[in-house]
Backbone as a ProteinNet text record, in pm:
[ID]
protein_1_A
[PRIMARY]
MGRLFVISLEGNIYRCKHCHTHFGLADHIISRTFQCRHGKAYLFDRVVNVTLGEKEERMMLTGMHTVVDIFCVGCGSIVGWKYRLNVFRKLRRRKAKSTRKGDSSLRASTKYCANAY
[TERTIARY]
-1807.7	-1769.5	-1803.8	-1851.8	-1996.7	-1948.3	-1998.6	-2053.1	-1931.7	-1844.9	-1818.4	-1847.1	-1821	-1823.4	-1709	-1718.6	-1601.4	-1618.9	-1515.4	-1526.8	-1503.5	-1557.2	-1538.3	-1479	-1355.2	-1270.2	-1306.8	-1306.5	-1299.7	-1173.6	-1115.9	-998.5	-883.1	-814.1	-678.4	-634.8	-644.6	-680.5	-521.9	-493.4	-427.9	-512.3	-457.2	-541.6	-464.8	-513.4	-434.2	-428.6	-273.9	-189.1	-259.8	-326.4	-396.3	-530.8	-656.3	-740.2	-804.6	-747.2	-752	-868.1	-875.6	-948.3	-855.4	-948	-885.5	-891.6	-748.2	-685	-654.3	-611.3	-681.2	-626.4	-633.2	-635.8	-486.5	-446.3	-296.9	-310.6	-451.6	-435.4	-398	-385.9	-331.9	-241.9	-188.5	22.2	92	110.5	211	408.9	461	524.3	594.1	702.5	664	862.7	886.1	1048.6	1067.2	983.4	1000.8	1059.8	1143.4	1171.4	1109.1	1124.4	1083.2	1194.5	1109.8	1248.5	1230.8	1130	1044.2	1125.2	1164.5	1153.4	1129.4	1100.8	973.2	840.1	805.9	697.9	602.6	474	437.3	374.8	423	329.4	212.3	115.3	-93.3	-85.1	-201.4	-218.7	-328.8	-419.4	-506.2	-620	-617.9	-687.3	-813.2	-822.2	-942.7	-953.3	-1045.3	-1107.9	-947.9	-881.9	-760.1	-792.6	-780.2	-742.6	-585	-647.3	-518.1	-476.4	-356.9	-291.4	-226.6	-183.4	-62.6	-18	-15.8	107.7	261.4	339.5	462	541.1	701.9	793.1	927.3	901.1	1008.7	1117.6	1257.7	1292.8	1326	1303.8	1290.8	1468.6	1458.1	1532.7	1537.1	1438.1	1399.3	1473.6	1428.1	1469.6	1340.5	1327.1	1260.2	1068.8	954.1	889.7	733.7	640.2	551.7	474.7	468.1	365.7	265	202.7	168.9	91.5	106.4	92.5	-76.8	-97.1	-199.3	-206.7	-354.4	-374.9	-508.3	-548	-614.6	-755.6	-844.1	-960.7	-1022.4	-1007.2	-1083.5	-1010.3	-830.4	-791	-685.8	-653.9	-587.1	-503.1	-422.5	-250.1	-168.6	-93.5	-49.3	6.4	-34.7	-32	39.6	102.3	205.9	202.1	166.6	219.8	189.2	45.1	66.6	100.9	173.7	294.9	209.8	256.6	192.5	271.5	331.4	410.2	396.3	485.4	475.3	556	442	511.2	580.3	522.4	529.3	710.3	742.8	920.9	1001.1	947.1	1032.8	999.9	949.9	896.7	942.6	976.8	1036.7	1203	1264.3	1419.7	1402.2	1351.2	1309.1	1315.3	1219	1175.7	1064.9	1049.4	902.1	872	856.3	823	674.2	623.7	458	351.9	465	359.5	295.3	184.5	42.2	-40.9	-60.6	-89.9	-206.9	-318.4	-389.1	-403	-266.3	-209.3	-213.3	-317.6	-357.3	-252.8	-121.5	8.8	110.3	21.5	63.9	27.5	6.8	-108.2	-27.1	-20.5	18.8	-31.3	-12.4	-136.3	-54.1	-159.7	-144.9	-105	-27.6	47.9	61.1	-10.6	60.2	104.4	240.5	291.2	237.1	159.8	171.7	272.4	333.8	437	419.6	532.4	481.5	563.7	526.3	586.4	492.6
1926.2	1815.6	1673	1664.3	1560.6	1447.7	1328	1173.9	1144	1083.1	941.1	836.3	720.3	684.1	515.6	473.3	420.1	231.8	154.6	13.5	-52.2	-163	-210.4	-353.3	-367.2	-555.8	-663.3	-742.4	-850.3	-954.7	-991.7	-1119.6	-1035.6	-1086.8	-987.4	-860.6	-760.3	-654.5	-489.3	-430.7	-287.5	-193.6	-87.1	23.1	91.9	252.8	338.7	379.5	411	423.5	513.5	634.6	737.8	692.1	745.3	630.7	570.9	485.1	313.6	222	340.8	300.2	191.9	43.2	-9.6	0.9	-116.6	-3.3	-113.1	-309.6	-373.5	-540	-666.8	-780.3	-771.9	-871.8	-995.2	-1106.1	-1093.9	-1179.5	-1084.9	-982.2	-913.3	-805.6	-882	-852.3	-940.7	-873.5	-985.6	-950.1	-863.1	-901.9	-737	-846.6	-740.9	-614	-672.9	-685.7	-534.2	-483.6	-366.6	-212.7	-128.2	-1.7	107.9	144.6	341.1	452.6	561.4	653.7	624.7	639.6	595.1	477.7	364.3	261.2	129.7	45.1	-51.9	-56.5	-79.3	-42.2	-231.8	-237.1	-407.9	-351.1	-467.2	-431.5	-470.9	-410.8	-456.5	-498.7	-580.2	-569.9	-541.5	-458.6	-406	-395.8	-215.1	-125.1	-51.5	-54.1	24.6	153.9	252.7	352.8	442	498.4	555.9	643.7	744.1	850.3	905.8	954.3	936.1	1086.3	1146.7	1261	1301	1362.4	1382	1293.4	1300.4	1248.9	1250.3	1212.7	1263.4	1147.8	1208.6	1102.7	1079.4	975.6	946.8	850	865.1	778.7	653	567	465.1	398.6	281.4	181.3	104.6	73	-6.6	114.5	260.9	329.9	493.2	489.1	627.7	519.5	549.3	553.5	705.4	666.5	725.8	675	748.1	750.2	837.7	782.8	867.1	850	910.5	922.2	924.8	808	785.6	835.8	834.3	915.5	838.4	871.3	829.9	887.5	839.1	840.7	904.6	864.6	924.1	1034.4	1017.9	1173.9	1171.7	1203.3	1239.6	1274.1	1177.1	1099.5	1048.6	1089.8	992.7	840.2	748.6	605.8	537.6	591.4	537.3	593.7	493.9	510	452.7	477.6	360.9	431.6	311.8	270	172.8	203	104.8	49	-86.2	-212.7	-234.5	-269.6	-266	-382.9	-410.3	-611.2	-624.7	-507.3	-491.8	-510.3	-430.9	-378.3	-524.3	-590.6	-737.8	-842.9	-836.3	-888.9	-910.3	-793.4	-780.8	-781.1	-770.1	-853.3	-954	-1058.4	-1172.8	-1243.7	-1180.6	-1191.1	-1413.3	-1322.9	-1445	-1543.6	-1601	-1637.5	-1732.5	-1737.1	-1716.5	-1602.3	-1479.8	-1357	-1381.1	-1323.4	-1394.8	-1205.7	-1194.1	-1017.1	-971.3	-1119	-1066.1	-1158.9	-1199.6	-1253.4	-1165.1	-1265.2	-1181	-1140.3	-1175.7	-1138.6	-1078.4	-967.9	-889.3	-773	-716	-606.3	-614.5	-393	-330.4	-381.1	-305.4	-369.7	-285.9	-208.1	-97.4	-220.1	-108.2	-205	-90.3	-110.4	-42.2	-66	45.3	60.2	126.3	59.9	158	122.1	241.6	217.1	120.3	47.8	28	40.9	173.4	277.6	248.2
637	631.4	589.9	607.6	573.4	675.2	628.7	775.8	750.3	823.1	799.9	854.6	717.7	714.5	763.4	835.1	865.8	890.1	782.2	813	886.6	1001.9	1077.1	1042.6	1101.4	1016.2	1174.8	1210.3	1283	1210.4	1351.5	1277.8	1359	1347.7	1369.1	1242.4	1365.3	1257.7	1292.9	1230.2	1179.4	1198.8	1329.9	1348.4	1335.1	1330.7	1390.5	1534.4	1591	1676.4	1749.2	1712.2	1812.6	1754.6	1674.1	1650.7	1699.7	1678.2	1636.8	1573	1467.2	1299.5	1256.7	1188.1	1150	1031.7	1002.4	837.8	759.9	812.4	710.6	813.7	767.6	815	831.7	921.7	940.2	839	760.6	644	476.6	492.6	374.1	404.9	436.1	513	375.2	228.2	146.5	264.1	292.8	299.6	430.7	588.1	713.1	726.6	532.3	581.4	491.1	440.4	435.6	484.3	469.9	532.7	530.1	585.4	532.2	581.4	592.5	636	769.6	794.9	985	1078.9	956.4	987.5	983.9	1024.1	967	918.7	786.1	746.9	712.4	656.2	602.2	510.1	379.4	325.8	310.6	269.3	207.9	113.7	113.5	-81.8	-54.8	18.8	24.9	169.2	215.3	304.8	312	406.1	428.7	520.5	516.1	628.8	537.9	493.9	422.9	362.9	287	252.1	138.5	-38.2	-8.3	-26.8	-58.6	-107.4	-247.6	-221.5	-383.7	-418	-573.7	-614.2	-641.8	-627.7	-626.7	-623.6	-780.1	-745.1	-648.8	-565.5	-432.6	-467.1	-445.3	-446.3	-342.4	-328.6	-293.3	-308	-168.8	-245.9	-340.6	-370.8	-504.9	-650.6	-606.7	-751	-727.9	-794.8	-825.7	-871.1	-801.5	-787.9	-741	-845.4	-788.6	-704	-532.1	-433.1	-452.5	-348.9	-272.1	-173.8	-16.4	105	121.5	191.3	291.3	439.4	481.5	579.8	609.4	720	901.5	816.7	835.5	789.1	894	987.1	1144.3	1177.7	1221.7	1309.1	1172.5	1081.6	943.8	924.7	1091.4	1097.9	899.2	868.8	784.9	847	782.1	828.7	737.4	606.8	555.5	388.3	259.6	135.9	73.5	-74.6	-156.3	-317.3	-333.1	-466	-600.8	-735.1	-807.2	-872.6	-799.7	-860.8	-967.4	-1114.6	-1276.6	-1262.3	-1323.9	-1285.1	-1496.1	-1527.4	-1726.6	-1660.6	-1600.9	-1652.3	-1558.5	-1519.1	-1436.6	-1546.5	-1593.1	-1750.5	-1844.1	-1832.5	-1987.3	-1929.6	-1831.4	-1795.4	-1819.6	-1767.6	-1800.7	-1923.6	-2055.6	-2153.9	-2146.1	-2098.2	-2044.8	-2181.5	-2228.6	-2325.7	-2371.3	-2225.8	-2202.3	-2217.4	-2307.3	-2303	-2399.5	-2318.6	-2495.4	-2428.6	-2499.1	-2536.8	-2416.1	-2390.9	-2247.2	-2114.2	-2109	-1965.6	-1924	-1803.5	-1632.7	-1594.1	-1541.7	-1531.1	-1567.2	-1684.8	-1686.6	-1658	-1538	-1499.7	-1403	-1409.4	-1276.6	-1137.2	-1068.8	-920.2	-819.5	-698.9	-629	-495.1	-418.7	-315.3	-222.2	-84.5	34.5	97.7	246.4	262.7	403.6	469.7	664.5	726.5	762.6	870.5	1022.6	1089.9	1157.2	1288.4	1327.7	1464.2	1548.4
[MASK]
+++++++++++++++++++++++++++++++++++++++++++++++++++++++++++++++++++++++++++++++++++++++++++++++++++++++++++++++++++++

């Protein structure tokens, strides 16, 4: 299977409830108000020590999204999901006046939602 390299974080960290592998810092949390089918979830800007599952279309509260489940590298338990937030959709509705071809605000960004249970 190979050698497992785990990144250790310092500070206020979030970790796997089973094997205590570090996932992210409290500073990387964007929102604490997300909901998943099991209850509360946190939205992270970036995480470490996770592996990705297969892409699938999933109905969320905000509509249909392409998501990928994320798993702990230490024990393999599912810890949340990853999705791409498409900023283009929001901006099209607004019809922003200052839209330029190279504008950095028109990028899709990847967000990670971790289960809080």
